[in-house]
HTML snippet that shows the backbone in 3Dmol.js (N, CA, C, O; Angstrom):
<script src="https://3Dmol.org/build/3Dmol-min.js"></script>
<div id="view" style="width:600px;height:400px;position:relative"></div>
<script>
const pdb = `
ATOM      1  N   UNK A   1      17.869-122.682 132.702  1.00  0.00           N
ATOM      2  CA  UNK A   1      16.846-121.874 132.050  1.00  0.00           C
ATOM      3  C   UNK A   1      15.890-122.813 131.305  1.00  0.00           C
ATOM      4  O   UNK A   1      16.325-123.704 130.575  1.00  0.00           O
ATOM      5  N   UNK A   2      14.585-122.602 131.500  1.00  0.00           N
ATOM      6  CA  UNK A   2      13.602-123.471 130.855  1.00  0.00           C
ATOM      7  C   UNK A   2      13.401-123.068 129.399  1.00  0.00           C
ATOM      8  O   UNK A   2      13.822-121.990 128.980  1.00  0.00           O
ATOM      9  N   UNK A   3      12.750-123.950 128.627  1.00  0.00           N
ATOM     10  CA  UNK A   3      12.460-123.663 127.216  1.00  0.00           C
ATOM     11  C   UNK A   3      11.561-122.443 127.100  1.00  0.00           C
ATOM     12  O   UNK A   3      11.753-121.610 126.215  1.00  0.00           O
ATOM     13  N   UNK A   4      10.572-122.334 127.998  1.00  0.00           N
ATOM     14  CA  UNK A   4       9.665-121.186 127.960  1.00  0.00           C
ATOM     15  C   UNK A   4      10.426-119.882 128.184  1.00  0.00           C
ATOM     16  O   UNK A   4      10.132-118.877 127.537  1.00  0.00           O
ATOM     17  N   UNK A   5      11.404-119.887 129.096  1.00  0.00           N
ATOM     18  CA  UNK A   5      12.193-118.679 129.334  1.00  0.00           C
ATOM     19  C   UNK A   5      13.043-118.334 128.123  1.00  0.00           C
ATOM     20  O   UNK A   5      13.192-117.157 127.792  1.00  0.00           O
ATOM     21  N   UNK A   6      13.600-119.329 127.460  1.00  0.00           N
ATOM     22  CA  UNK A   6      14.404-119.082 126.256  1.00  0.00           C
ATOM     23  C   UNK A   6      13.525-118.492 125.163  1.00  0.00           C
ATOM     24  O   UNK A   6      13.921-117.533 124.501  1.00  0.00           O
ATOM     25  N   UNK A   7      12.330-119.058 124.966  1.00  0.00           N
ATOM     26  CA  UNK A   7      11.428-118.561 123.926  1.00  0.00           C
ATOM     27  C   UNK A   7      11.017-117.122 124.197  1.00  0.00           C
ATOM     28  O   UNK A   7      10.893-116.329 123.263  1.00  0.00           O
ATOM     29  N   UNK A   8      10.803-116.771 125.477  1.00  0.00           N
ATOM     30  CA  UNK A   8      10.405-115.390 125.810  1.00  0.00           C
ATOM     31  C   UNK A   8      11.507-114.393 125.484  1.00  0.00           C
ATOM     32  O   UNK A   8      11.216-113.238 125.175  1.00  0.00           O
ATOM     33  N   UNK A   9      12.761-114.813 125.547  1.00  0.00           N
ATOM     34  CA  UNK A   9      13.869-113.903 125.301  1.00  0.00           C
ATOM     35  C   UNK A   9      14.146-113.698 123.814  1.00  0.00           C
ATOM     36  O   UNK A   9      14.923-112.820 123.439  1.00  0.00           O
ATOM     37  N   UNK A  10      13.504-114.514 122.962  1.00  0.00           N
ATOM     38  CA  UNK A  10      13.720-114.353 121.528  1.00  0.00           C
ATOM     39  C   UNK A  10      13.006-113.104 121.036  1.00  0.00           C
ATOM     40  O   UNK A  10      11.894-112.815 121.477  1.00  0.00           O
ATOM     41  N   UNK A  11      13.635-112.352 120.120  1.00  0.00           N
ATOM     42  CA  UNK A  11      12.980-111.149 119.591  1.00  0.00           C
ATOM     43  C   UNK A  11      11.764-111.511 118.753  1.00  0.00           C
ATOM     44  O   UNK A  11      11.655-112.629 118.249  1.00  0.00           O
ATOM     45  N   UNK A  12      10.854-110.556 118.609  1.00  0.00           N
ATOM     46  CA  UNK A  12       9.658-110.755 117.786  1.00  0.00           C
ATOM     47  C   UNK A  12      10.074-110.998 116.340  1.00  0.00           C
ATOM     48  O   UNK A  12      11.123-110.534 115.894  1.00  0.00           O
ATOM     49  N   UNK A  13       9.233-111.734 115.616  1.00  0.00           N
ATOM     50  CA  UNK A  13       9.534-112.013 114.208  1.00  0.00           C
ATOM     51  C   UNK A  13       9.460-110.743 113.383  1.00  0.00           C
ATOM     52  O   UNK A  13       8.611-109.880 113.609  1.00  0.00           O
ATOM     53  N   UNK A  14      10.347-110.648 112.443  1.00  0.00           N
ATOM     54  CA  UNK A  14      10.352-109.530 111.514  1.00  0.00           C
ATOM     55  C   UNK A  14       9.767-110.000 110.186  1.00  0.00           C
ATOM     56  O   UNK A  14       9.773-111.199 109.908  1.00  0.00           O
ATOM     57  N   UNK A  15       9.261-109.084 109.361  1.00  0.00           N
ATOM     58  CA  UNK A  15       8.713-109.503 108.062  1.00  0.00           C
ATOM     59  C   UNK A  15       9.727-110.318 107.268  1.00  0.00           C
ATOM     60  O   UNK A  15      10.897-109.948 107.166  1.00  0.00           O
ATOM     61  N   UNK A  16       9.264-111.427 106.711  1.00  0.00           N
ATOM     62  CA  UNK A  16      10.124-112.284 105.905  1.00  0.00           C
ATOM     63  C   UNK A  16      10.814-113.389 106.675  1.00  0.00           C
ATOM     64  O   UNK A  16      11.429-114.264 106.067  1.00  0.00           O
ATOM     65  N   UNK A  17      10.729-113.374 108.019  1.00  0.00           N
ATOM     66  CA  UNK A  17      11.358-114.419 108.813  1.00  0.00           C
ATOM     67  C   UNK A  17      10.467-115.654 108.861  1.00  0.00           C
ATOM     68  O   UNK A  17       9.246-115.556 108.736  1.00  0.00           O
ATOM     69  N   UNK A  18      11.080-116.801 109.042  1.00  0.00           N
ATOM     70  CA  UNK A  18      10.344-118.050 109.162  1.00  0.00           C
ATOM     71  C   UNK A  18       9.812-118.200 110.589  1.00  0.00           C
ATOM     72  O   UNK A  18      10.438-117.742 111.545  1.00  0.00           O
ATOM     73  N   UNK A  19       8.653-118.844 110.721  1.00  0.00           N
ATOM     74  CA  UNK A  19       8.066-119.103 112.030  1.00  0.00           C
ATOM     75  C   UNK A  19       8.864-120.180 112.754  1.00  0.00           C
ATOM     76  O   UNK A  19       9.549-120.984 112.122  1.00  0.00           O
ATOM     77  N   UNK A  20       8.774-120.195 114.083  1.00  0.00           N
ATOM     78  CA  UNK A  20       9.427-121.201 114.903  1.00  0.00           C
ATOM     79  C   UNK A  20       8.621-122.494 114.813  1.00  0.00           C
ATOM     80  O   UNK A  20       7.490-122.549 115.297  1.00  0.00           O
ATOM     81  N   UNK A  21       9.182-123.524 114.206  1.00  0.00           N
ATOM     82  CA  UNK A  21       8.491-124.803 114.052  1.00  0.00           C
ATOM     83  C   UNK A  21       8.892-125.799 115.139  1.00  0.00           C
ATOM     84  O   UNK A  21       8.632-126.994 115.004  1.00  0.00           O
ATOM     85  N   UNK A  22       9.513-125.330 116.198  1.00  0.00           N
ATOM     86  CA  UNK A  22       9.987-126.216 117.258  1.00  0.00           C
ATOM     87  C   UNK A  22       8.948-126.454 118.344  1.00  0.00           C
ATOM     88  O   UNK A  22       9.256-127.094 119.349  1.00  0.00           O
ATOM     89  N   UNK A  23       7.738-125.962 118.174  1.00  0.00           N
ATOM     90  CA  UNK A  23       6.688-126.195 119.162  1.00  0.00           C
ATOM     91  C   UNK A  23       6.250-127.654 119.086  1.00  0.00           C
ATOM     92  O   UNK A  23       6.235-128.234 118.001  1.00  0.00           O
ATOM     93  N   UNK A  24       5.890-128.261 120.229  1.00  0.00           N
ATOM     94  CA  UNK A  24       5.394-129.640 120.193  1.00  0.00           C
ATOM     95  C   UNK A  24       4.057-129.728 119.453  1.00  0.00           C
ATOM     96  O   UNK A  24       3.388-128.714 119.257  1.00  0.00           O
ATOM     97  N   UNK A  25       3.673-130.922 119.047  1.00  0.00           N
ATOM     98  CA  UNK A  25       2.417-131.101 118.312  1.00  0.00           C
ATOM     99  C   UNK A  25       1.195-130.849 119.173  1.00  0.00           C
ATOM    100  O   UNK A  25       0.155-130.431 118.665  1.00  0.00           O
ATOM    101  N   UNK A  26       1.307-131.099 120.473  1.00  0.00           N
ATOM    102  CA  UNK A  26       0.214-130.878 121.412  1.00  0.00           C
ATOM    103  C   UNK A  26       0.693-129.873 122.449  1.00  0.00           C
ATOM    104  O   UNK A  26       1.753-130.047 123.052  1.00  0.00           O
ATOM    105  N   UNK A  27      -0.100-128.813 122.654  1.00  0.00           N
ATOM    106  CA  UNK A  27       0.328-127.696 123.491  1.00  0.00           C
ATOM    107  C   UNK A  27      -0.592-127.473 124.680  1.00  0.00           C
ATOM    108  O   UNK A  27      -1.792-127.741 124.616  1.00  0.00           O
ATOM    109  N   UNK A  28      -0.013-126.979 125.760  1.00  0.00           N
ATOM    110  CA  UNK A  28      -0.799-126.513 126.898  1.00  0.00           C
ATOM    111  C   UNK A  28      -1.329-125.114 126.583  1.00  0.00           C
ATOM    112  O   UNK A  28      -0.853-124.455 125.658  1.00  0.00           O
ATOM    113  N   UNK A  29      -2.295-124.678 127.340  1.00  0.00           N
ATOM    114  CA  UNK A  29      -2.943-123.389 127.135  1.00  0.00           C
ATOM    115  C   UNK A  29      -1.919-122.242 127.121  1.00  0.00           C
ATOM    116  O   UNK A  29      -1.959-121.387 126.236  1.00  0.00           O
ATOM    117  N   UNK A  30      -1.021-122.224 128.083  1.00  0.00           N
ATOM    118  CA  UNK A  30      -0.031-121.145 128.152  1.00  0.00           C
ATOM    119  C   UNK A  30       0.930-121.199 126.963  1.00  0.00           C
ATOM    120  O   UNK A  30       1.397-120.159 126.500  1.00  0.00           O
ATOM    121  N   UNK A  31       1.229-122.401 126.466  1.00  0.00           N
ATOM    122  CA  UNK A  31       2.114-122.532 125.307  1.00  0.00           C
ATOM    123  C   UNK A  31       1.443-122.024 124.036  1.00  0.00           C
ATOM    124  O   UNK A  31       2.084-121.384 123.202  1.00  0.00           O
ATOM    125  N   UNK A  32       0.134-122.314 123.888  1.00  0.00           N
ATOM    126  CA  UNK A  32      -0.582-121.820 122.707  1.00  0.00           C
ATOM    127  C   UNK A  32      -0.595-120.296 122.724  1.00  0.00           C
ATOM    128  O   UNK A  32      -0.349-119.659 121.700  1.00  0.00           O
ATOM    129  N   UNK A  33      -0.881-119.715 123.883  1.00  0.00           N
ATOM    130  CA  UNK A  33      -0.893-118.251 123.996  1.00  0.00           C
ATOM    131  C   UNK A  33       0.471-117.680 123.634  1.00  0.00           C
ATOM    132  O   UNK A  33       0.565-116.695 122.901  1.00  0.00           O
ATOM    133  N   UNK A  34       1.521-118.297 124.146  1.00  0.00           N
ATOM    134  CA  UNK A  34       2.880-117.832 123.844  1.00  0.00           C
ATOM    135  C   UNK A  34       3.195-117.986 122.360  1.00  0.00           C
ATOM    136  O   UNK A  34       3.779-117.087 121.756  1.00  0.00           O
ATOM    137  N   UNK A  35       2.814-119.118 121.767  1.00  0.00           N
ATOM    138  CA  UNK A  35       3.050-119.350 120.341  1.00  0.00           C
ATOM    139  C   UNK A  35       2.350-118.284 119.499  1.00  0.00           C
ATOM    140  O   UNK A  35       2.890-117.831 118.489  1.00  0.00           O
ATOM    141  N   UNK A  36       1.148-117.886 119.917  1.00  0.00           N
ATOM    142  CA  UNK A  36       0.369-116.879 119.189  1.00  0.00           C
ATOM    143  C   UNK A  36       0.829-115.453 119.502  1.00  0.00           C
ATOM    144  O   UNK A  36       0.431-114.508 118.821  1.00  0.00           O
ATOM    145  N   UNK A  37       1.656-115.299 120.519  1.00  0.00           N
ATOM    146  CA  UNK A  37       2.129-113.968 120.888  1.00  0.00           C
ATOM    147  C   UNK A  37       1.070-113.145 121.600  1.00  0.00           C
ATOM    148  O   UNK A  37       1.042-111.920 121.478  1.00  0.00           O
ATOM    149  N   UNK A  38       0.195-113.822 122.347  1.00  0.00           N
ATOM    150  CA  UNK A  38      -0.880-113.148 123.075  1.00  0.00           C
ATOM    151  C   UNK A  38      -0.860-113.607 124.526  1.00  0.00           C
ATOM    152  O   UNK A  38      -0.203-114.591 124.866  1.00  0.00           O
ATOM    153  N   UNK A  39      -1.585-112.887 125.379  1.00  0.00           N
ATOM    154  CA  UNK A  39      -1.675-113.286 126.779  1.00  0.00           C
ATOM    155  C   UNK A  39      -2.631-114.469 126.914  1.00  0.00           C
ATOM    156  O   UNK A  39      -3.418-114.752 126.010  1.00  0.00           O
ATOM    157  N   UNK A  40      -2.552-115.148 128.040  1.00  0.00           N
ATOM    158  CA  UNK A  40      -3.450-116.269 128.306  1.00  0.00           C
ATOM    159  C   UNK A  40      -4.894-115.766 128.363  1.00  0.00           C
ATOM    160  O   UNK A  40      -5.812-116.452 127.912  1.00  0.00           O
ATOM    161  N   UNK A  41      -5.092-114.572 128.917  1.00  0.00           N
ATOM    162  CA  UNK A  41      -6.440-114.001 128.989  1.00  0.00           C
ATOM    163  C   UNK A  41      -7.003-113.750 127.588  1.00  0.00           C
ATOM    164  O   UNK A  41      -8.173-114.031 127.331  1.00  0.00           O
ATOM    165  N   UNK A  42      -6.182-113.225 126.691  1.00  0.00           N
ATOM    166  CA  UNK A  42      -6.622-112.996 125.309  1.00  0.00           C
ATOM    167  C   UNK A  42      -6.900-114.325 124.628  1.00  0.00           C
ATOM    168  O   UNK A  42      -7.874-114.455 123.887  1.00  0.00           O
ATOM    169  N   UNK A  43      -6.045-115.314 124.877  1.00  0.00           N
ATOM    170  CA  UNK A  43      -6.269-116.642 124.306  1.00  0.00           C
ATOM    171  C   UNK A  43      -7.624-117.191 124.751  1.00  0.00           C
ATOM    172  O   UNK A  43      -8.395-117.685 123.928  1.00  0.00           O
ATOM    173  N   UNK A  44      -7.916-117.104 126.059  1.00  0.00           N
ATOM    174  CA  UNK A  44      -9.205-117.581 126.572  1.00  0.00           C
ATOM    175  C   UNK A  44     -10.367-116.856 125.909  1.00  0.00           C
ATOM    176  O   UNK A  44     -11.388-117.465 125.589  1.00  0.00           O
ATOM    177  N   UNK A  45     -10.210-115.559 125.706  1.00  0.00           N
ATOM    178  CA  UNK A  45     -11.251-114.762 125.056  1.00  0.00           C
ATOM    179  C   UNK A  45     -11.446-115.217 123.608  1.00  0.00           C
ATOM    180  O   UNK A  45     -12.580-115.334 123.145  1.00  0.00           O
ATOM    181  N   UNK A  46     -10.352-115.472 122.894  1.00  0.00           N
ATOM    182  CA  UNK A  46     -10.444-115.911 121.502  1.00  0.00           C
ATOM    183  C   UNK A  46     -11.102-117.282 121.401  1.00  0.00           C
ATOM    184  O   UNK A  46     -11.828-117.546 120.442  1.00  0.00           O
ATOM    185  N   UNK A  47     -10.859-118.162 122.380  1.00  0.00           N
ATOM    186  CA  UNK A  47     -11.506-119.478 122.370  1.00  0.00           C
ATOM    187  C   UNK A  47     -13.003-119.305 122.618  1.00  0.00           C
ATOM    188  O   UNK A  47     -13.818-119.938 121.947  1.00  0.00           O
ATOM    189  N   UNK A  48     -13.377-118.440 123.591  1.00  0.00           N
ATOM    190  CA  UNK A  48     -14.802-118.190 123.859  1.00  0.00           C
ATOM    191  C   UNK A  48     -15.508-117.603 122.640  1.00  0.00           C
ATOM    192  O   UNK A  48     -16.658-117.943 122.362  1.00  0.00           O
ATOM    193  N   UNK A  49     -14.817-116.715 121.908  1.00  0.00           N
ATOM    194  CA  UNK A  49     -15.394-116.085 120.713  1.00  0.00           C
ATOM    195  C   UNK A  49     -15.276-116.981 119.474  1.00  0.00           C
ATOM    196  O   UNK A  49     -15.712-116.602 118.387  1.00  0.00           O
ATOM    197  N   UNK A  50     -14.688-118.169 119.643  1.00  0.00           N
ATOM    198  CA  UNK A  50     -14.483-119.146 118.577  1.00  0.00           C
ATOM    199  C   UNK A  50     -13.563-118.642 117.467  1.00  0.00           C
ATOM    200  O   UNK A  50     -13.663-119.083 116.323  1.00  0.00           O
ATOM    201  N   UNK A  51     -12.667-117.715 117.810  1.00  0.00           N
ATOM    202  CA  UNK A  51     -11.607-117.294 116.895  1.00  0.00           C
ATOM    203  C   UNK A  51     -10.590-118.432 116.798  1.00  0.00           C
ATOM    204  O   UNK A  51     -10.060-118.723 115.726  1.00  0.00           O
ATOM    205  N   UNK A  52     -10.334-119.064 117.937  1.00  0.00           N
ATOM    206  CA  UNK A  52      -9.468-120.240 118.011  1.00  0.00           C
ATOM    207  C   UNK A  52     -10.302-121.412 118.514  1.00  0.00           C
ATOM    208  O   UNK A  52     -11.269-121.218 119.252  1.00  0.00           O
ATOM    209  N   UNK A  53      -9.929-122.637 118.115  1.00  0.00           N
ATOM    210  CA  UNK A  53     -10.687-123.813 118.563  1.00  0.00           C
ATOM    211  C   UNK A  53     -10.419-124.136 120.026  1.00  0.00           C
ATOM    212  O   UNK A  53      -9.444-123.667 120.612  1.00  0.00           O
ATOM    213  N   UNK A  54     -11.290-124.936 120.597  1.00  0.00           N
ATOM    214  CA  UNK A  54     -11.101-125.420 121.959  1.00  0.00           C
ATOM    215  C   UNK A  54     -10.073-126.535 121.996  1.00  0.00           C
ATOM    216  O   UNK A  54      -9.471-126.867 120.974  1.00  0.00           O
ATOM    217  N   UNK A  55      -9.870-127.115 123.177  1.00  0.00           N
ATOM    218  CA  UNK A  55      -8.875-128.181 123.314  1.00  0.00           C
ATOM    219  C   UNK A  55      -9.321-129.468 122.625  1.00  0.00           C
ATOM    220  O   UNK A  55     -10.477-129.614 122.228  1.00  0.00           O
ATOM    221  N   UNK A  56      -8.391-130.379 122.497  1.00  0.00           N
ATOM    222  CA  UNK A  56      -8.682-131.711 121.975  1.00  0.00           C
ATOM    223  C   UNK A  56      -9.701-132.343 122.920  1.00  0.00           C
ATOM    224  O   UNK A  56      -9.500-132.318 124.134  1.00  0.00           O
ATOM    225  N   UNK A  57     -10.791-132.909 122.395  1.00  0.00           N
ATOM    226  CA  UNK A  57     -11.830-133.481 123.266  1.00  0.00           C
ATOM    227  C   UNK A  57     -11.263-134.435 124.314  1.00  0.00           C
ATOM    228  O   UNK A  57     -10.450-135.307 124.007  1.00  0.00           O
ATOM    229  N   UNK A  58     -11.705-134.252 125.550  1.00  0.00           N
ATOM    230  CA  UNK A  58     -11.273-135.094 126.651  1.00  0.00           C
ATOM    231  C   UNK A  58      -9.936-134.722 127.246  1.00  0.00           C
ATOM    232  O   UNK A  58      -9.434-135.426 128.122  1.00  0.00           O
ATOM    233  N   UNK A  59      -9.340-133.613 126.781  1.00  0.00           N
ATOM    234  CA  UNK A  59      -8.029-133.189 127.289  1.00  0.00           C
ATOM    235  C   UNK A  59      -8.057-131.704 127.623  1.00  0.00           C
ATOM    236  O   UNK A  59      -9.054-131.014 127.409  1.00  0.00           O
ATOM    237  N   UNK A  60      -6.936-131.235 128.153  1.00  0.00           N
ATOM    238  CA  UNK A  60      -6.729-129.804 128.339  1.00  0.00           C
ATOM    239  C   UNK A  60      -5.522-129.378 127.499  1.00  0.00           C
ATOM    240  O   UNK A  60      -4.722-128.542 127.919  1.00  0.00           O
ATOM    241  N   UNK A  61      -5.407-129.964 126.317  1.00  0.00           N
ATOM    242  CA  UNK A  61      -4.307-129.688 125.380  1.00  0.00           C
ATOM    243  C   UNK A  61      -4.879-129.299 124.027  1.00  0.00           C
ATOM    244  O   UNK A  61      -5.979-129.705 123.651  1.00  0.00           O
ATOM    245  N   UNK A  62      -4.089-128.488 123.296  1.00  0.00           N
ATOM    246  CA  UNK A  62      -4.504-128.023 121.973  1.00  0.00           C
ATOM    247  C   UNK A  62      -3.579-128.595 120.910  1.00  0.00           C
ATOM    248  O   UNK A  62      -2.389-128.797 121.153  1.00  0.00           O
ATOM    249  N   UNK A  63      -4.127-128.852 119.740  1.00  0.00           N
ATOM    250  CA  UNK A  63      -3.348-129.337 118.610  1.00  0.00           C
ATOM    251  C   UNK A  63      -2.688-128.152 117.910  1.00  0.00           C
ATOM    252  O   UNK A  63      -3.364-127.210 117.496  1.00  0.00           O
ATOM    253  N   UNK A  64      -1.380-128.205 117.783  1.00  0.00           N
ATOM    254  CA  UNK A  64      -0.655-127.120 117.127  1.00  0.00           C
ATOM    255  C   UNK A  64      -1.120-126.933 115.689  1.00  0.00           C
ATOM    256  O   UNK A  64      -1.299-125.801 115.241  1.00  0.00           O
ATOM    257  N   UNK A  65      -1.319-128.029 114.961  1.00  0.00           N
ATOM    258  CA  UNK A  65      -1.702-127.913 113.550  1.00  0.00           C
ATOM    259  C   UNK A  65      -3.088-127.292 113.402  1.00  0.00           C
ATOM    260  O   UNK A  65      -3.317-126.520 112.471  1.00  0.00           O
ATOM    261  N   UNK A  66      -4.019-127.613 114.305  1.00  0.00           N
ATOM    262  CA  UNK A  66      -5.359-127.027 114.250  1.00  0.00           C
ATOM    263  C   UNK A  66      -5.295-125.535 114.551  1.00  0.00           C
ATOM    264  O   UNK A  66      -5.970-124.739 113.897  1.00  0.00           O
ATOM    265  N   UNK A  67      -4.497-125.156 115.525  1.00  0.00           N
ATOM    266  CA  UNK A  67      -4.322-123.731 115.860  1.00  0.00           C
ATOM    267  C   UNK A  67      -3.718-122.989 114.671  1.00  0.00           C
ATOM    268  O   UNK A  67      -4.188-121.910 114.309  1.00  0.00           O
ATOM    269  N   UNK A  68      -2.681-123.560 114.063  1.00  0.00           N
ATOM    270  CA  UNK A  68      -2.036-122.895 112.922  1.00  0.00           C
ATOM    271  C   UNK A  68      -3.000-122.736 111.751  1.00  0.00           C
ATOM    272  O   UNK A  68      -3.005-121.700 111.086  1.00  0.00           O
ATOM    273  N   UNK A  69      -3.817-123.762 111.494  1.00  0.00           N
ATOM    274  CA  UNK A  69      -4.799-123.653 110.407  1.00  0.00           C
ATOM    275  C   UNK A  69      -5.829-122.573 110.704  1.00  0.00           C
ATOM    276  O   UNK A  69      -6.204-121.813 109.811  1.00  0.00           O
ATOM    277  N   UNK A  70      -6.289-122.497 111.949  1.00  0.00           N
ATOM    278  CA  UNK A  70      -7.298-121.488 112.277  1.00  0.00           C
ATOM    279  C   UNK A  70      -6.720-120.084 112.194  1.00  0.00           C
ATOM    280  O   UNK A  70      -7.425-119.155 111.801  1.00  0.00           O
ATOM    281  N   UNK A  71      -5.464-119.908 112.553  1.00  0.00           N
ATOM    282  CA  UNK A  71      -4.825-118.596 112.444  1.00  0.00           C
ATOM    283  C   UNK A  71      -4.518-118.247 110.996  1.00  0.00           C
ATOM    284  O   UNK A  71      -4.451-117.072 110.637  1.00  0.00           O
ATOM    285  N   UNK A  72      -4.331-119.266 110.166  1.00  0.00           N
ATOM    286  CA  UNK A  72      -4.052-119.049 108.755  1.00  0.00           C
ATOM    287  C   UNK A  72      -5.274-118.642 107.961  1.00  0.00           C
ATOM    288  O   UNK A  72      -5.171-118.372 106.765  1.00  0.00           O
ATOM    289  N   UNK A  73      -6.419-118.594 108.598  1.00  0.00           N
ATOM    290  CA  UNK A  73      -7.627-118.159 107.925  1.00  0.00           C
ATOM    291  C   UNK A  73      -8.444-119.283 107.348  1.00  0.00           C
ATOM    292  O   UNK A  73      -9.555-119.050 106.871  1.00  0.00           O
ATOM    293  N   UNK A  74      -7.928-120.501 107.376  1.00  0.00           N
ATOM    294  CA  UNK A  74      -8.690-121.630 106.865  1.00  0.00           C
ATOM    295  C   UNK A  74      -9.206-121.397 105.461  1.00  0.00           C
ATOM    296  O   UNK A  74     -10.386-121.615 105.186  1.00  0.00           O
ATOM    297  N   UNK A  75      -8.330-120.952 104.567  1.00  0.00           N
ATOM    298  CA  UNK A  75      -8.737-120.636 103.204  1.00  0.00           C
ATOM    299  C   UNK A  75      -9.250-121.884 102.518  1.00  0.00           C
ATOM    300  O   UNK A  75      -8.562-122.904 102.469  1.00  0.00           O
ATOM    301  N   UNK A  76     -10.444-121.803 101.994  1.00  0.00           N
ATOM    302  CA  UNK A  76     -11.062-122.921 101.294  1.00  0.00           C
ATOM    303  C   UNK A  76     -11.323-122.493  99.862  1.00  0.00           C
ATOM    304  O   UNK A  76     -11.945-121.461  99.610  1.00  0.00           O
ATOM    305  N   UNK A  77     -10.842-123.296  98.934  1.00  0.00           N
ATOM    306  CA  UNK A  77     -11.045-122.991  97.522  1.00  0.00           C
ATOM    307  C   UNK A  77     -12.497-123.251  97.141  1.00  0.00           C
ATOM    308  O   UNK A  77     -13.049-124.284  97.520  1.00  0.00           O
ATOM    309  N   UNK A  78     -13.134-122.340  96.399  1.00  0.00           N
ATOM    310  CA  UNK A  78     -14.516-122.576  95.984  1.00  0.00           C
ATOM    311  C   UNK A  78     -14.573-123.673  94.925  1.00  0.00           C
ATOM    312  O   UNK A  78     -13.621-123.888  94.174  1.00  0.00           O
ATOM    313  N   UNK A  79     -15.720-124.363  94.884  1.00  0.00           N
ATOM    314  CA  UNK A  79     -15.926-125.367  93.852  1.00  0.00           C
ATOM    315  C   UNK A  79     -16.182-124.664  92.523  1.00  0.00           C
ATOM    316  O   UNK A  79     -16.643-123.523  92.493  1.00  0.00           O
ATOM    317  N   UNK A  80     -15.883-125.346  91.437  1.00  0.00           N
ATOM    318  CA  UNK A  80     -16.033-124.757  90.103  1.00  0.00           C
ATOM    319  C   UNK A  80     -17.479-124.383  89.808  1.00  0.00           C
ATOM    320  O   UNK A  80     -17.715-123.429  89.067  1.00  0.00           O
ATOM    321  N   UNK A  81     -18.461-125.104  90.366  1.00  0.00           N
ATOM    322  CA  UNK A  81     -19.859-124.822  90.062  1.00  0.00           C
ATOM    323  C   UNK A  81     -20.525-123.887  91.085  1.00  0.00           C
ATOM    324  O   UNK A  81     -21.738-123.685  91.025  1.00  0.00           O
ATOM    325  N   UNK A  82     -19.753-123.316  92.019  1.00  0.00           N
ATOM    326  CA  UNK A  82     -20.322-122.369  92.980  1.00  0.00           C
ATOM    327  C   UNK A  82     -20.755-121.097  92.279  1.00  0.00           C
ATOM    328  O   UNK A  82     -20.060-120.590  91.399  1.00  0.00           O
ATOM    329  N   UNK A  83     -21.906-120.589  92.676  1.00  0.00           N
ATOM    330  CA  UNK A  83     -22.409-119.336  92.124  1.00  0.00           C
ATOM    331  C   UNK A  83     -21.987-118.197  93.048  1.00  0.00           C
ATOM    332  O   UNK A  83     -22.134-118.286  94.267  1.00  0.00           O
ATOM    333  N   UNK A  84     -21.466-117.138  92.459  1.00  0.00           N
ATOM    334  CA  UNK A  84     -21.038-115.988  93.240  1.00  0.00           C
ATOM    335  C   UNK A  84     -22.158-114.953  93.281  1.00  0.00           C
ATOM    336  O   UNK A  84     -22.874-114.753  92.300  1.00  0.00           O
ATOM    337  N   UNK A  85     -22.296-114.304  94.424  1.00  0.00           N
ATOM    338  CA  UNK A  85     -23.257-113.216  94.531  1.00  0.00           C
ATOM    339  C   UNK A  85     -22.666-112.002  93.820  1.00  0.00           C
ATOM    340  O   UNK A  85     -21.465-111.983  93.553  1.00  0.00           O
ATOM    341  N   UNK A  86     -23.481-110.979  93.502  1.00  0.00           N
ATOM    342  CA  UNK A  86     -22.933-109.778  92.857  1.00  0.00           C
ATOM    343  C   UNK A  86     -21.841-109.113  93.686  1.00  0.00           C
ATOM    344  O   UNK A  86     -20.966-108.443  93.138  1.00  0.00           O
ATOM    345  N   UNK A  87     -21.888-109.297  95.017  1.00  0.00           N
ATOM    346  CA  UNK A  87     -20.875-108.688  95.881  1.00  0.00           C
ATOM    347  C   UNK A  87     -19.551-109.423  95.814  1.00  0.00           C
ATOM    348  O   UNK A  87     -18.505-108.831  96.082  1.00  0.00           O
ATOM    349  N   UNK A  88     -19.572-110.697  95.465  1.00  0.00           N
ATOM    350  CA  UNK A  88     -18.347-111.494  95.401  1.00  0.00           C
ATOM    351  C   UNK A  88     -17.674-111.423  94.035  1.00  0.00           C
ATOM    352  O   UNK A  88     -16.513-111.811  93.901  1.00  0.00           O
ATOM    353  N   UNK A  89     -18.375-110.941  93.031  1.00  0.00           N
ATOM    354  CA  UNK A  89     -17.810-110.921  91.688  1.00  0.00           C
ATOM    355  C   UNK A  89     -16.863-109.775  91.475  1.00  0.00           C
ATOM    356  O   UNK A  89     -16.306-109.628  90.387  1.00  0.00           O
TER     357      UNK A  89
END
`;
const viewer = $3Dmol.createViewer("view");
viewer.addModel(pdb, "pdb");
viewer.setStyle({}, {cartoon: {color: "spectrum"}});
viewer.zoomTo();
viewer.render();
</script>
């Protein structure tokens, strides 16, 4: 049984469970889709819509850490001197 087959047989994560950190640092397209819990077609659509980043330049592989950061929302702390609009206050 391959690793991909074993991963497919694992149940979906439940609230409060830890994520699977056993993914390699560099992933193929099908592995990224599987890691995200989406189809390859949805993954391709998300890359076209720039929801997820494209592959590492010059390759057909994706960086796991970049994918995880983009899915995490890429929260950026505002600078202390940033001015907020009335809608942000």
